[in-house]
BALOBA-1460 file (C-alpha; in Angstrom, 3 decimals):
// residues 305
<rec num="1" residu="m" x="-32.060" y="-87.656" z="-103.432"/>
<rec num="2" residu="s" x="-35.273" y="-89.299" z="-102.319"/>
<rec num="3" residu="s" x="-38.181" y="-87.076" z="-101.569"/>
<rec num="4" residu="e" x="-40.274" y="-87.867" z="-98.542"/>
<rec num="5" residu="p" x="-43.882" y="-88.802" z="-99.298"/>
<rec num="6" residu="t" x="-46.436" y="-86.099" z="-98.581"/>
<rec num="7" residu="y" x="-49.688" y="-86.932" z="-96.935"/>
<rec num="8" residu="k" x="-52.901" y="-85.052" z="-97.405"/>
<rec num="9" residu="i" x="-54.789" y="-84.510" z="-94.168"/>
<rec num="10" residu="v" x="-58.494" y="-85.099" z="-94.643"/>
<rec num="11" residu="a" x="-60.916" y="-84.106" z="-91.916"/>
<rec num="12" residu="k" x="-63.203" y="-86.846" z="-90.707"/>
<rec num="13" residu="k" x="-66.738" y="-86.369" z="-91.935"/>
<rec num="14" residu="h" x="-69.664" y="-86.395" z="-89.533"/>
<rec num="15" residu="p" x="-72.852" y="-86.617" z="-91.612"/>
<rec num="16" residu="t" x="-75.045" y="-87.148" z="-88.538"/>
<rec num="17" residu="r" x="-73.781" y="-83.833" z="-87.125"/>
<rec num="18" residu="y" x="-75.287" y="-81.951" z="-90.067"/>
<rec num="19" residu="l" x="-78.524" y="-83.857" z="-89.606"/>
<rec num="20" residu="g" x="-78.596" y="-82.786" z="-85.952"/>
<rec num="21" residu="v" x="-78.043" y="-79.139" z="-86.952"/>
<rec num="22" residu="v" x="-80.921" y="-79.293" z="-89.465"/>
<rec num="23" residu="v" x="-83.279" y="-80.875" z="-86.906"/>
<rec num="24" residu="s" x="-82.302" y="-78.317" z="-84.248"/>
<rec num="25" residu="l" x="-82.881" y="-75.382" z="-86.619"/>
<rec num="26" residu="f" x="-86.242" y="-76.838" z="-87.609"/>
<rec num="27" residu="i" x="-87.327" y="-77.133" z="-83.950"/>
<rec num="28" residu="v" x="-86.171" y="-73.576" z="-83.191"/>
<rec num="29" residu="a" x="-88.040" y="-72.245" z="-86.253"/>
<rec num="30" residu="v" x="-91.234" y="-74.053" z="-85.205"/>
<rec num="31" residu="l" x="-90.999" y="-72.652" z="-81.668"/>
<rec num="32" residu="i" x="-90.364" y="-69.087" z="-82.884"/>
<rec num="33" residu="e" x="-93.279" y="-69.298" z="-85.337"/>
<rec num="34" residu="s" x="-95.641" y="-70.759" z="-82.727"/>
<rec num="35" residu="v" x="-94.780" y="-68.113" z="-80.111"/>
<rec num="36" residu="f" x="-94.147" y="-64.864" z="-81.988"/>
<rec num="37" residu="f" x="-96.652" y="-65.312" z="-84.834"/>
<rec num="38" residu="n" x="-99.510" y="-66.667" z="-82.744"/>
<rec num="39" residu="p" x="-102.051" y="-63.850" z="-82.093"/>
<rec num="40" residu="q" x="-103.195" y="-65.571" z="-78.882"/>
<rec num="41" residu="w" x="-99.988" y="-64.452" z="-77.168"/>
<rec num="42" residu="e" x="-101.142" y="-60.817" z="-77.630"/>
<rec num="43" residu="w" x="-97.714" y="-59.244" z="-78.019"/>
<rec num="44" residu="s" x="-99.304" y="-55.824" z="-78.492"/>
<rec num="45" residu="v" x="-100.540" y="-55.993" z="-74.877"/>
<rec num="46" residu="f" x="-97.056" y="-57.136" z="-73.826"/>
<rec num="47" residu="r" x="-95.477" y="-54.068" z="-75.466"/>
<rec num="48" residu="q" x="-98.077" y="-51.808" z="-73.871"/>
<rec num="49" residu="w" x="-97.320" y="-52.948" z="-70.307"/>
<rec num="50" residu="f" x="-93.598" y="-53.775" z="-70.473"/>
<rec num="51" residu="f" x="-92.418" y="-50.252" z="-69.524"/>
<rec num="52" residu="e" x="-95.504" y="-49.287" z="-67.546"/>
<rec num="53" residu="p" x="-94.501" y="-47.220" z="-64.444"/>
<rec num="54" residu="a" x="-96.320" y="-49.628" z="-62.097"/>
<rec num="55" residu="i" x="-94.353" y="-52.561" z="-63.560"/>
<rec num="56" residu="l" x="-91.059" y="-50.661" z="-63.289"/>
<rec num="57" residu="s" x="-91.877" y="-49.762" z="-59.680"/>
<rec num="58" residu="g" x="-92.457" y="-53.450" z="-58.894"/>
<rec num="59" residu="l" x="-89.216" y="-54.309" z="-60.697"/>
<rec num="60" residu="y" x="-87.322" y="-51.759" z="-58.579"/>
<rec num="61" residu="l" x="-88.707" y="-53.295" z="-55.375"/>
<rec num="62" residu="t" x="-87.735" y="-56.777" z="-56.591"/>
<rec num="63" residu="l" x="-84.177" y="-55.628" z="-57.327"/>
<rec num="64" residu="k" x="-83.921" y="-53.894" z="-53.951"/>
<rec num="65" residu="l" x="-85.084" y="-57.017" z="-52.127"/>
<rec num="66" residu="t" x="-82.694" y="-59.193" z="-54.129"/>
<rec num="67" residu="i" x="-79.610" y="-57.036" z="-53.557"/>
<rec num="68" residu="f" x="-80.137" y="-56.376" z="-49.838"/>
<rec num="69" residu="a" x="-81.165" y="-59.968" z="-49.061"/>
<rec num="70" residu="m" x="-78.154" y="-61.216" z="-51.021"/>
<rec num="71" residu="l" x="-75.737" y="-58.991" z="-49.089"/>
<rec num="72" residu="l" x="-77.236" y="-59.969" z="-45.742"/>
<rec num="73" residu="s" x="-77.114" y="-63.652" z="-46.674"/>
<rec num="74" residu="f" x="-73.404" y="-63.284" z="-47.548"/>
<rec num="75" residu="v" x="-72.710" y="-61.814" z="-44.107"/>
<rec num="76" residu="f" x="-74.829" y="-64.305" z="-42.130"/>
<rec num="77" residu="g" x="-73.796" y="-67.201" z="-44.360"/>
<rec num="78" residu="g" x="-70.100" y="-66.388" z="-43.956"/>
<rec num="79" residu="i" x="-70.464" y="-66.278" z="-40.172"/>
<rec num="80" residu="l" x="-72.368" y="-69.578" z="-40.181"/>
<rec num="81" residu="a" x="-69.741" y="-71.196" z="-42.428"/>
<rec num="82" residu="m" x="-66.970" y="-70.148" z="-40.031"/>
<rec num="83" residu="m" x="-69.027" y="-71.479" z="-37.127"/>
<rec num="84" residu="r" x="-69.471" y="-74.830" z="-38.927"/>
<rec num="85" residu="l" x="-65.681" y="-75.042" z="-39.264"/>
<rec num="86" residu="s" x="-65.050" y="-74.098" z="-35.631"/>
<rec num="87" residu="s" x="-63.119" y="-76.411" z="-33.313"/>
<rec num="88" residu="s" x="-65.858" y="-75.997" z="-30.663"/>
<rec num="89" residu="w" x="-68.549" y="-78.667" z="-30.862"/>
<rec num="90" residu="l" x="-71.107" y="-76.273" z="-29.343"/>
<rec num="91" residu="v" x="-70.504" y="-73.575" z="-31.977"/>
<rec num="92" residu="r" x="-70.633" y="-76.197" z="-34.736"/>
<rec num="93" residu="s" x="-73.881" y="-77.595" z="-33.342"/>
<rec num="94" residu="v" x="-75.594" y="-74.194" z="-33.173"/>
<rec num="95" residu="a" x="-74.633" y="-73.429" z="-36.794"/>
<rec num="96" residu="w" x="-75.706" y="-76.896" z="-37.958"/>
<rec num="97" residu="l" x="-79.068" y="-76.548" z="-36.187"/>
<rec num="98" residu="y" x="-79.717" y="-73.143" z="-37.822"/>
<rec num="99" residu="i" x="-78.842" y="-74.464" z="-41.291"/>
<rec num="100" residu="w" x="-80.899" y="-77.624" z="-40.802"/>
<rec num="101" residu="l" x="-83.938" y="-75.661" z="-39.610"/>
<rec num="102" residu="f" x="-84.075" y="-73.010" z="-42.332"/>
<rec num="103" residu="r" x="-83.255" y="-75.410" z="-45.141"/>
<rec num="104" residu="s" x="-86.159" y="-77.558" z="-43.952"/>
<rec num="105" residu="l" x="-88.780" y="-74.786" z="-43.789"/>
<rec num="106" residu="p" x="-90.396" y="-73.481" z="-46.997"/>
<rec num="107" residu="l" x="-89.790" y="-69.782" z="-47.568"/>
<rec num="108" residu="i" x="-93.520" y="-69.037" z="-47.690"/>
<rec num="109" residu="v" x="-93.972" y="-70.519" z="-44.193"/>
<rec num="110" residu="v" x="-91.141" y="-68.379" z="-42.790"/>
<rec num="111" residu="l" x="-92.607" y="-65.236" z="-44.363"/>
<rec num="112" residu="i" x="-96.094" y="-65.849" z="-42.984"/>
<rec num="113" residu="i" x="-94.740" y="-66.566" z="-39.471"/>
<rec num="114" residu="l" x="-92.680" y="-63.356" z="-39.552"/>
<rec num="115" residu="y" x="-95.661" y="-61.388" z="-40.842"/>
<rec num="116" residu="n" x="-97.674" y="-62.592" z="-37.822"/>
<rec num="117" residu="f" x="-94.770" y="-62.155" z="-35.406"/>
<rec num="118" residu="s" x="-96.585" y="-59.365" z="-33.567"/>
<rec num="119" residu="y" x="-99.208" y="-61.919" z="-32.507"/>
<rec num="120" residu="l" x="-96.508" y="-64.011" z="-30.817"/>
<rec num="121" residu="y" x="-94.436" y="-61.125" z="-29.402"/>
<rec num="122" residu="e" x="-96.126" y="-57.773" z="-28.927"/>
<rec num="123" residu="h" x="-92.883" y="-55.927" z="-28.193"/>
<rec num="124" residu="i" x="-89.277" y="-56.279" z="-29.357"/>
<rec num="125" residu="g" x="-86.838" y="-55.043" z="-26.730"/>
<rec num="126" residu="l" x="-83.150" y="-54.678" z="-26.000"/>
<rec num="127" residu="g" x="-82.100" y="-55.402" z="-22.443"/>
<rec num="128" residu="i" x="-80.607" y="-57.942" z="-20.052"/>
<rec num="129" residu="p" x="-82.273" y="-61.379" z="-20.318"/>
<rec num="130" residu="f" x="-84.088" y="-62.833" z="-17.291"/>
<rec num="131" residu="t" x="-84.284" y="-59.404" z="-15.635"/>
<rec num="132" residu="d" x="-86.615" y="-56.389" z="-15.817"/>
<rec num="133" residu="i" x="-83.834" y="-54.160" z="-17.184"/>
<rec num="134" residu="s" x="-84.708" y="-52.859" z="-20.663"/>
<rec num="135" residu="f" x="-82.759" y="-50.293" z="-22.692"/>
<rec num="136" residu="a" x="-85.197" y="-49.946" z="-25.579"/>
<rec num="137" residu="s" x="-88.560" y="-51.398" z="-26.567"/>
<rec num="138" residu="y" x="-90.539" y="-51.237" z="-29.813"/>
<rec num="139" residu="k" x="-93.924" y="-52.482" z="-30.871"/>
<rec num="140" residu="t" x="-93.377" y="-55.454" z="-33.145"/>
<rec num="141" residu="i" x="-96.087" y="-54.335" z="-35.535"/>
<rec num="142" residu="n" x="-94.195" y="-51.061" z="-36.080"/>
<rec num="143" residu="a" x="-90.726" y="-52.607" z="-36.312"/>
<rec num="144" residu="l" x="-91.647" y="-55.269" z="-38.877"/>
<rec num="145" residu="d" x="-93.301" y="-53.642" z="-41.857"/>
<rec num="146" residu="q" x="-93.838" y="-55.464" z="-45.154"/>
<rec num="147" residu="f" x="-90.420" y="-54.703" z="-46.638"/>
<rec num="148" residu="t" x="-88.510" y="-55.509" z="-43.440"/>
<rec num="149" residu="t" x="-90.430" y="-58.768" z="-42.994"/>
<rec num="150" residu="a" x="-89.725" y="-59.844" z="-46.572"/>
<rec num="151" residu="l" x="-86.055" y="-58.852" z="-46.313"/>
<rec num="152" residu="i" x="-85.465" y="-60.689" z="-43.036"/>
<rec num="153" residu="g" x="-87.330" y="-63.786" z="-44.261"/>
<rec num="154" residu="l" x="-85.357" y="-63.957" z="-47.510"/>
<rec num="155" residu="a" x="-82.046" y="-63.289" z="-45.748"/>
<rec num="156" residu="i" x="-82.365" y="-65.857" z="-42.954"/>
<rec num="157" residu="v" x="-83.484" y="-68.626" z="-45.312"/>
<rec num="158" residu="q" x="-80.920" y="-67.793" z="-48.003"/>
<rec num="159" residu="s" x="-78.070" y="-67.537" z="-45.475"/>
<rec num="160" residu="a" x="-78.537" y="-71.228" z="-44.617"/>
<rec num="161" residu="y" x="-77.826" y="-72.184" z="-48.246"/>
<rec num="162" residu="t" x="-75.055" y="-69.617" z="-48.660"/>
<rec num="163" residu="a" x="-73.310" y="-70.944" z="-45.543"/>
<rec num="164" residu="e" x="-73.076" y="-74.430" z="-46.994"/>
<rec num="165" residu="v" x="-71.779" y="-73.071" z="-50.316"/>
<rec num="166" residu="i" x="-69.017" y="-71.098" z="-48.571"/>
<rec num="167" residu="r" x="-68.151" y="-73.992" z="-46.270"/>
<rec num="168" residu="g" x="-67.958" y="-76.374" z="-49.231"/>
<rec num="169" residu="g" x="-65.589" y="-74.016" z="-51.064"/>
<rec num="170" residu="i" x="-63.322" y="-73.698" z="-48.020"/>
<rec num="171" residu="v" x="-63.279" y="-77.450" z="-47.400"/>
<rec num="172" residu="a" x="-62.330" y="-77.982" z="-51.060"/>
<rec num="173" residu="v" x="-59.035" y="-76.120" z="-50.518"/>
<rec num="174" residu="d" x="-56.102" y="-78.504" z="-50.133"/>
<rec num="175" residu="q" x="-55.380" y="-79.339" z="-46.490"/>
<rec num="176" residu="g" x="-51.732" y="-78.537" z="-47.032"/>
<rec num="177" residu="q" x="-52.655" y="-74.865" z="-47.468"/>
<rec num="178" residu="f" x="-54.154" y="-74.812" z="-43.978"/>
<rec num="179" residu="e" x="-51.084" y="-76.491" z="-42.506"/>
<rec num="180" residu="a" x="-48.666" y="-74.196" z="-44.348"/>
<rec num="181" residu="s" x="-50.495" y="-71.032" z="-43.267"/>
<rec num="182" residu="a" x="-50.611" y="-72.293" z="-39.666"/>
<rec num="183" residu="a" x="-46.870" y="-73.057" z="-39.806"/>
<rec num="184" residu="l" x="-46.199" y="-69.449" z="-40.841"/>
<rec num="185" residu="g" x="-47.821" y="-68.300" z="-37.599"/>
<rec num="186" residu="l" x="-50.523" y="-66.236" z="-39.318"/>
<rec num="187" residu="s" x="-53.566" y="-65.198" z="-37.333"/>
<rec num="188" residu="w" x="-56.907" y="-66.846" z="-38.094"/>
<rec num="189" residu="w" x="-58.200" y="-63.724" z="-39.866"/>
<rec num="190" residu="r" x="-55.124" y="-63.282" z="-42.104"/>
<rec num="191" residu="r" x="-54.970" y="-67.015" z="-42.778"/>
<rec num="192" residu="t" x="-58.610" y="-67.034" z="-43.915"/>
<rec num="193" residu="t" x="-58.661" y="-63.782" z="-45.913"/>
<rec num="194" residu="r" x="-55.207" y="-63.967" z="-47.498"/>
<rec num="195" residu="i" x="-54.736" y="-67.685" z="-48.225"/>
<rec num="196" residu="i" x="-57.888" y="-69.781" z="-47.895"/>
<rec num="197" residu="l" x="-60.677" y="-67.574" z="-49.327"/>
<rec num="198" residu="p" x="-58.745" y="-66.465" z="-52.465"/>
<rec num="199" residu="q" x="-58.331" y="-70.140" z="-53.367"/>
<rec num="200" residu="a" x="-61.894" y="-71.074" z="-52.424"/>
<rec num="201" residu="i" x="-63.578" y="-68.241" z="-54.327"/>
<rec num="202" residu="r" x="-63.329" y="-69.940" z="-57.730"/>
<rec num="203" residu="s" x="-65.263" y="-72.984" z="-56.533"/>
<rec num="204" residu="i" x="-67.673" y="-70.839" z="-54.490"/>
<rec num="205" residu="l" x="-68.531" y="-68.364" z="-57.259"/>
<rec num="206" residu="p" x="-70.720" y="-70.523" z="-59.598"/>
<rec num="207" residu="a" x="-72.800" y="-71.859" z="-56.716"/>
<rec num="208" residu="i" x="-73.146" y="-68.369" z="-55.204"/>
<rec num="209" residu="v" x="-74.383" y="-66.965" z="-58.531"/>
<rec num="210" residu="n" x="-76.916" y="-69.800" z="-58.728"/>
<rec num="211" residu="e" x="-78.116" y="-68.852" z="-55.253"/>
<rec num="212" residu="c" x="-78.410" y="-65.188" z="-56.303"/>
<rec num="213" residu="i" x="-80.489" y="-66.215" z="-59.320"/>
<rec num="214" residu="s" x="-82.723" y="-68.387" z="-57.132"/>
<rec num="215" residu="l" x="-83.083" y="-65.492" z="-54.694"/>
<rec num="216" residu="s" x="-84.106" y="-63.046" z="-57.435"/>
<rec num="217" residu="k" x="-86.858" y="-65.451" z="-58.519"/>
<rec num="218" residu="g" x="-87.701" y="-66.317" z="-54.917"/>
<rec num="219" residu="t" x="-88.727" y="-62.714" z="-54.292"/>
<rec num="220" residu="a" x="-91.938" y="-63.584" z="-56.158"/>
<rec num="221" residu="i" x="-92.984" y="-65.531" z="-53.022"/>
<rec num="222" residu="v" x="-93.380" y="-62.284" z="-51.061"/>
<rec num="223" residu="y" x="-96.668" y="-61.703" z="-52.898"/>
<rec num="224" residu="v" x="-98.235" y="-63.430" z="-49.855"/>
<rec num="225" residu="l" x="-97.381" y="-60.255" z="-47.906"/>
<rec num="226" residu="a" x="-99.253" y="-58.124" z="-50.484"/>
<rec num="227" residu="m" x="-96.017" y="-56.339" z="-51.357"/>
<rec num="228" residu="p" x="-96.134" y="-54.548" z="-54.724"/>
<rec num="229" residu="e" x="-93.055" y="-56.283" z="-56.149"/>
<rec num="230" residu="l" x="-92.928" y="-57.385" z="-59.781"/>
<rec num="231" residu="f" x="-95.042" y="-60.541" z="-59.630"/>
<rec num="232" residu="y" x="-97.666" y="-59.081" z="-57.277"/>
<rec num="233" residu="t" x="-97.977" y="-55.981" z="-59.469"/>
<rec num="234" residu="v" x="-98.495" y="-58.156" z="-62.552"/>
<rec num="235" residu="q" x="-101.107" y="-60.169" z="-60.662"/>
<rec num="236" residu="m" x="-103.026" y="-57.043" z="-59.679"/>
<rec num="237" residu="i" x="-103.060" y="-55.787" z="-63.273"/>
<rec num="238" residu="y" x="-104.211" y="-59.005" z="-64.931"/>
<rec num="239" residu="n" x="-106.876" y="-59.493" z="-62.262"/>
<rec num="240" residu="r" x="-108.349" y="-56.201" z="-63.476"/>
<rec num="241" residu="n" x="-107.985" y="-56.490" z="-67.259"/>
<rec num="242" residu="q" x="-107.965" y="-60.346" z="-67.589"/>
<rec num="243" residu="e" x="-104.905" y="-60.201" z="-69.896"/>
<rec num="244" residu="v" x="-103.212" y="-63.037" z="-68.024"/>
<rec num="245" residu="i" x="-100.737" y="-64.484" z="-70.551"/>
<rec num="246" residu="p" x="-99.206" y="-61.262" z="-71.927"/>
<rec num="247" residu="l" x="-98.740" y="-59.841" z="-68.429"/>
<rec num="248" residu="l" x="-97.171" y="-63.053" z="-67.186"/>
<rec num="249" residu="m" x="-94.797" y="-62.790" z="-70.152"/>
<rec num="250" residu="v" x="-93.911" y="-59.253" z="-69.003"/>
<rec num="251" residu="a" x="-92.864" y="-60.653" z="-65.614"/>
<rec num="252" residu="a" x="-91.092" y="-63.615" z="-67.250"/>
<rec num="253" residu="v" x="-89.001" y="-61.407" z="-69.553"/>
<rec num="254" residu="w" x="-87.976" y="-59.099" z="-66.702"/>
<rec num="255" residu="y" x="-86.924" y="-62.115" z="-64.587"/>
<rec num="256" residu="i" x="-84.926" y="-63.424" z="-67.568"/>
<rec num="257" residu="i" x="-83.163" y="-60.054" z="-67.853"/>
<rec num="258" residu="i" x="-82.309" y="-60.050" z="-64.129"/>
<rec num="259" residu="t" x="-80.880" y="-63.574" z="-64.200"/>
<rec num="260" residu="s" x="-78.976" y="-62.814" z="-67.415"/>
<rec num="261" residu="v" x="-77.255" y="-59.889" z="-65.678"/>
<rec num="262" residu="f" x="-76.100" y="-62.270" z="-62.929"/>
<rec num="263" residu="a" x="-74.852" y="-64.746" z="-65.546"/>
<rec num="264" residu="v" x="-72.873" y="-62.050" z="-67.399"/>
<rec num="265" residu="a" x="-71.401" y="-60.804" z="-64.104"/>
<rec num="266" residu="q" x="-70.352" y="-64.377" z="-63.273"/>
<rec num="267" residu="y" x="-68.634" y="-64.742" z="-66.652"/>
<rec num="268" residu="y" x="-66.603" y="-61.551" z="-66.221"/>
<rec num="269" residu="v" x="-65.654" y="-62.288" z="-62.612"/>
<rec num="270" residu="e" x="-64.509" y="-65.807" z="-63.556"/>
<rec num="271" residu="s" x="-62.503" y="-64.365" z="-66.472"/>
<rec num="272" residu="l" x="-60.905" y="-61.829" z="-64.118"/>
<rec num="273" residu="l" x="-60.001" y="-64.531" z="-61.603"/>
<rec num="274" residu="a" x="-58.536" y="-66.758" z="-64.324"/>
<rec num="275" residu="r" x="-56.498" y="-63.833" z="-65.693"/>
<rec num="276" residu="s" x="-55.119" y="-62.954" z="-62.258"/>
<rec num="277" residu="e" x="-54.259" y="-66.607" z="-61.629"/>
<rec num="278" residu="r" x="-52.359" y="-66.804" z="-64.916"/>
<rec num="279" residu="k" x="-50.485" y="-63.597" z="-64.065"/>
<rec num="280" residu="s" x="-49.511" y="-64.935" z="-60.646"/>
<rec num="281" residu="s" x="-48.315" y="-68.209" z="-62.229"/>
<rec num="282" residu="v" x="-46.220" y="-66.306" z="-64.790"/>
<rec num="283" residu="s" x="-44.735" y="-64.006" z="-62.129"/>
<rec num="284" residu="l" x="-43.900" y="-67.020" z="-59.919"/>
<rec num="285" residu="f" x="-42.195" y="-68.754" z="-62.847"/>
<rec num="286" residu="a" x="-40.195" y="-65.599" z="-63.632"/>
<rec num="287" residu="w" x="-39.149" y="-65.246" z="-59.997"/>
<rec num="288" residu="l" x="-37.950" y="-68.854" z="-59.862"/>
<rec num="289" residu="k" x="-36.062" y="-68.360" z="-63.102"/>
<rec num="290" residu="w" x="-34.376" y="-65.285" z="-61.657"/>
<rec num="291" residu="a" x="-33.716" y="-66.752" z="-58.219"/>
<rec num="292" residu="k" x="-32.086" y="-69.991" z="-59.333"/>
<rec num="293" residu="p" x="-29.016" y="-68.583" z="-61.136"/>
<rec num="294" residu="n" x="-28.556" y="-65.926" z="-58.441"/>
<rec num="295" residu="k" x="-28.457" y="-68.568" z="-55.729"/>
<rec num="296" residu="i" x="-25.965" y="-70.643" z="-57.768"/>
<rec num="297" residu="s" x="-23.674" y="-67.655" z="-58.286"/>
<rec num="298" residu="q" x="-23.813" y="-66.774" z="-54.584"/>
<rec num="299" residu="v" x="-22.822" y="-70.332" z="-53.654"/>
<rec num="300" residu="g" x="-19.914" y="-70.204" z="-56.134"/>
<rec num="301" residu="v" x="-18.589" y="-66.909" z="-54.742"/>
<rec num="302" residu="s" x="-18.746" y="-68.081" z="-51.154"/>
<rec num="303" residu="h" x="-16.990" y="-71.337" z="-52.060"/>
<rec num="304" residu="e" x="-14.161" y="-69.540" z="-53.838"/>
<rec num="305" residu="s" x="-13.658" y="-67.167" z="-50.942"/>
């Protein structure tokens, strides 16, 4: 009885990989030593101001601007994306013009124009155009305070980018899904919410999270309106005590924390979507497995009868 030869499996060696690990660890160690053990960074000042009530108040305003502007941009961006996909050339043109305009203008320009809007239009009214009929009228300077101006400016600029992200995700869905849903006779709303968007969300999500991160950092631009958000508050403090670097590091660390929260949320949402997709695939496979023999047995019974 001949015994089959046994082979010993030997992993391939990668000596350059170990060299890369050593070099990377050396670079990381040098960076840590140069940042955390350099007295010029003044980490004691950083610790003193990190949880200062004025800083936390600015952080709260930054978070409020980010969340509300993000929600408004989702609403406006979704409407614009649907308009870009409309069968009407006029509706498509209006949406394209809006997106083209606000992607072309810098955010700081939009904010300054909105802040001086009362110079252009003294009153904001609700009525019938081209007539003297007016239902309500407000002074522009009272209607657009600092927070409202910043929120509207962030939302209208961000919605132009969000619209293209949503449109790109919808366009990425296979055309057969559109044709199949139309063949079922579903309404536009049910077709979009039940079939198209659930498939588009996985390709939309990473880009949307990137836009949210950009928006959270973009709130620093509203310092031109003298709003006491995080960056403006830090500026006011270091202009008084001249501790520029440690206070900038306070703002930097808080921005890193905000963006890290978005990144963690993205990871869990993507995991949830992947899990639900696997469950739906398994349930579909089980249904097919169950349906096939049942259909065969039904055909056999009818044939015998």
